[in-house]
MDAnalysis code that builds the backbone (N, CA, C; Angstrom):
import MDAnalysis as mda
import numpy as np

u = mda.Universe.empty(186, n_residues=62, atom_resindex=np.repeat(np.arange(62), 3), trajectory=True)
u.add_TopologyAttr("name", ["N", "CA", "C"] * 62)
u.add_TopologyAttr("resid", np.arange(1, 63))
u.add_TopologyAttr("resname", ["VAL", "THR", "CYS", "PRO", "VAL", "TYR", "PHE", "ILE", "HIS", "GLY", "LEU", "LYS", "ASP", "SER", "TRP", "VAL", "PRO", "PRO", "GLY", "ASN", "VAL", "ALA", "TYR", "ALA", "THR", "SER", "LEU", "LEU", "THR", "ASN", "ALA", "SER", "LYS", "ILE", "ASP", "SER", "LEU", "MET", "MET", "PRO", "GLY", "ALA", "ASN", "HIS", "PHE", "ILE", "PRO", "TRP", "THR", "LYS", "TYR", "LYS", "GLU", "ILE", "LYS", "ASN", "VAL", "LEU", "LEU", "ARG", "LEU", "TYR"])
u.atoms.positions = np.array([
    [-9.250, -1.150, -13.985],
    [-7.817, -1.115, -13.783],
    [-7.256, -2.469, -14.182],
    [-6.335, -2.466, -15.133],
    [-5.716, -3.715, -15.565],
    [-4.217, -3.756, -15.287],
    [-3.663, -2.656, -14.850],
    [-2.223, -2.592, -14.568],
    [-1.929, -3.207, -13.195],
    [-0.654, -3.466, -12.902],
    [-0.297, -3.930, -11.564],
    [-0.609, -2.850, -10.519],
    [-1.004, -3.292, -9.334],
    [-1.343, -2.383, -8.236],
    [-0.518, -2.786, -7.018],
    [0.052, -1.792, -6.341],
    [0.834, -2.040, -5.136],
    [0.337, -1.101, -4.042],
    [-0.215, -1.666, -2.999],
    [-0.694, -0.882, -1.864],
    [0.393, -0.804, -0.805],
    [0.587, 0.376, -0.256],
    [1.454, 0.563, 0.903],
    [0.590, 1.242, 1.958],
    [0.438, 0.569, 3.097],
    [-0.499, 1.085, 4.092],
    [0.071, 0.921, 5.490],
    [-0.151, 1.905, 6.320],
    [0.286, 1.846, 7.710],
    [-0.757, 1.180, 8.589],
    [-0.312, 0.274, 9.418],
    [-1.239, -0.427, 10.307],
    [-1.760, 0.465, 11.428],
    [-1.124, 1.602, 11.651],
    [-1.582, 2.558, 12.669],
    [-2.318, 3.736, 12.046],
    [-2.764, 3.590, 10.799],
    [-3.488, 4.665, 10.108],
    [-4.874, 4.797, 10.727],
    [-5.132, 5.946, 11.346],
    [-6.442, 6.172, 11.969],
    [-7.395, 6.911, 11.030],
    [-6.922, 7.339, 9.862],
    [-7.779, 8.041, 8.895],
    [-8.368, 7.076, 7.874],
    [-7.563, 6.142, 7.402],
    [-8.020, 5.136, 6.435],
    [-7.714, 3.773, 7.050],
    [-8.740, 3.028, 7.426],
    [-8.510, 1.742, 8.076],
    [-7.707, 0.788, 7.185],
    [-6.758, 0.052, 7.764],
    [-5.974, -0.895, 6.987],
    [-6.830, -1.935, 6.254],
    [-8.011, -2.208, 6.757],
    [-8.912, -3.148, 6.088],
    [-9.339, -2.699, 4.706],
    [-9.156, -1.423, 4.400],
    [-9.503, -0.930, 3.068],
    [-8.644, -1.558, 1.979],
    [-7.454, -2.028, 2.327],
    [-6.608, -2.691, 1.332],
    [-7.293, -3.971, 0.850],
    [-7.817, -4.751, 1.764],
    [-8.526, -5.977, 1.378],
    [-9.770, -5.650, 0.568],
    [-10.480, -4.610, 0.961],
    [-11.677, -4.204, 0.229],
    [-11.325, -3.774, -1.194],
    [-10.322, -2.916, -1.332],
    [-9.919, -2.457, -2.663],
    [-9.421, -3.624, -3.508],
    [-8.672, -4.524, -2.897],
    [-8.176, -5.697, -3.617],
    [-9.332, -6.526, -4.165],
    [-10.387, -6.658, -3.385],
    [-11.536, -7.455, -3.832],
    [-12.242, -6.821, -5.023],
    [-12.112, -5.517, -5.184],
    [-12.755, -4.823, -6.301],
    [-11.893, -4.785, -7.556],
    [-10.607, -4.973, -7.401],
    [-9.683, -4.871, -8.534],
    [-9.520, -6.222, -9.229],
    [-10.603, -6.741, -9.720],
    [-10.606, -8.085, -10.295],
    [-9.871, -8.179, -11.625],
    [-9.642, -7.063, -12.286],
    [-8.965, -7.089, -13.584],
    [-7.490, -6.694, -13.508],
    [-7.010, -6.364, -12.332],
    [-5.602, -5.980, -12.193],
    [-4.711, -7.166, -12.537],
    [-3.635, -6.898, -13.269],
    [-2.740, -7.986, -13.669],
    [-1.982, -8.572, -12.480],
    [-1.768, -7.767, -11.450],
    [-1.075, -8.224, -10.246],
    [-1.409, -7.255, -9.124],
    [-1.589, -7.777, -7.921],
    [-1.845, -6.935, -6.756],
    [-0.927, -7.394, -5.630],
    [-0.175, -6.463, -5.092],
    [0.679, -6.718, -3.937],
    [0.420, -5.633, -2.908],
    [0.804, -5.914, -1.682],
    [0.652, -4.894, -0.650],
    [1.763, -5.017, 0.379],
    [2.035, -3.907, 0.993],
    [2.971, -3.838, 2.104],
    [2.242, -3.148, 3.241],
    [2.027, -3.876, 4.319],
    [1.380, -3.327, 5.499],
    [2.495, -3.023, 6.499],
    [2.653, -1.749, 6.821],
    [3.781, -1.313, 7.642],
    [3.379, -1.160, 9.112],
    [3.888, -2.041, 9.991],
    [3.597, -1.928, 11.417],
    [4.105, -0.592, 11.964],
    [3.315, 0.038, 12.783],
    [3.715, 1.283, 13.418],
    [3.589, 2.524, 12.553],
    [3.312, 2.353, 11.267],
    [3.200, 3.505, 10.369],
    [1.764, 4.021, 10.372],
    [1.640, 5.351, 10.260],
    [0.312, 5.952, 10.250],
    [-0.039, 6.447, 8.845],
    [-0.923, 7.409, 8.754],
    [-1.416, 7.908, 7.470],
    [-0.350, 8.680, 6.688],
    [0.677, 9.125, 7.354],
    [1.664, 10.006, 6.730],
    [2.943, 9.269, 6.325],
    [2.792, 8.054, 5.840],
    [3.924, 7.213, 5.452],
    [4.889, 7.911, 4.489],
    [4.414, 8.609, 3.452],
    [5.376, 9.221, 2.517],
    [6.347, 10.193, 3.194],
    [5.956, 10.775, 4.301],
    [6.814, 11.731, 4.995],
    [7.587, 11.103, 6.142],
    [7.005, 10.090, 6.783],
    [7.652, 9.511, 7.962],
    [8.473, 8.264, 7.650],
    [8.165, 7.602, 6.554],
    [8.865, 6.365, 6.172],
    [9.386, 6.470, 4.741],
    [9.857, 7.659, 4.368],
    [10.205, 7.905, 2.965],
    [11.320, 7.003, 2.452],
    [12.278, 6.650, 3.280],
    [13.358, 5.764, 2.816],
    [12.816, 4.377, 2.480],
    [11.937, 3.865, 3.322],
    [11.343, 2.561, 3.068],
    [10.491, 2.589, 1.798],
    [9.725, 3.652, 1.616],
    [8.876, 3.790, 0.434],
    [9.741, 3.871, -0.817],
    [10.806, 4.652, -0.749],
    [11.711, 4.774, -1.897],
    [12.271, 3.408, -2.282],
    [12.698, 2.623, -1.300],
    [13.255, 1.301, -1.584],
    [12.224, 0.372, -2.205],
    [10.992, 0.439, -1.737],
    [9.925, -0.381, -2.323],
    [9.715, 0.008, -3.779],
    [9.625, 1.299, -4.044],
    [9.388, 1.764, -5.412],
    [10.547, 1.414, -6.335],
    [11.763, 1.501, -5.853],
    [12.916, 1.150, -6.681],
    [12.942, -0.335, -7.025],
    [12.450, -1.176, -6.125],
    [12.412, -2.620, -6.397],
    [11.341, -2.990, -7.413],
    [10.376, -2.116, -7.624],
    [9.299, -2.425, -8.569],
    [9.776, -2.384, -10.016],
    [10.855, -1.682, -10.282],
    [11.319, -1.533, -11.671],
    [12.707, -2.065, -11.872],
])
């Protein structure tokens, strides 16, 4: 992967531990840029429960 990568992860995600962001980041050594947003109180279903916040993040990327 050489493109920019942006992780959005909920700190209350009980299905995928938030520590996976650091692990994935360590493996993406060729990515041109890596950013992340760790959302306090958000769980695994961020796209449905925090859709306005996600939309705003995505709009700022371009």
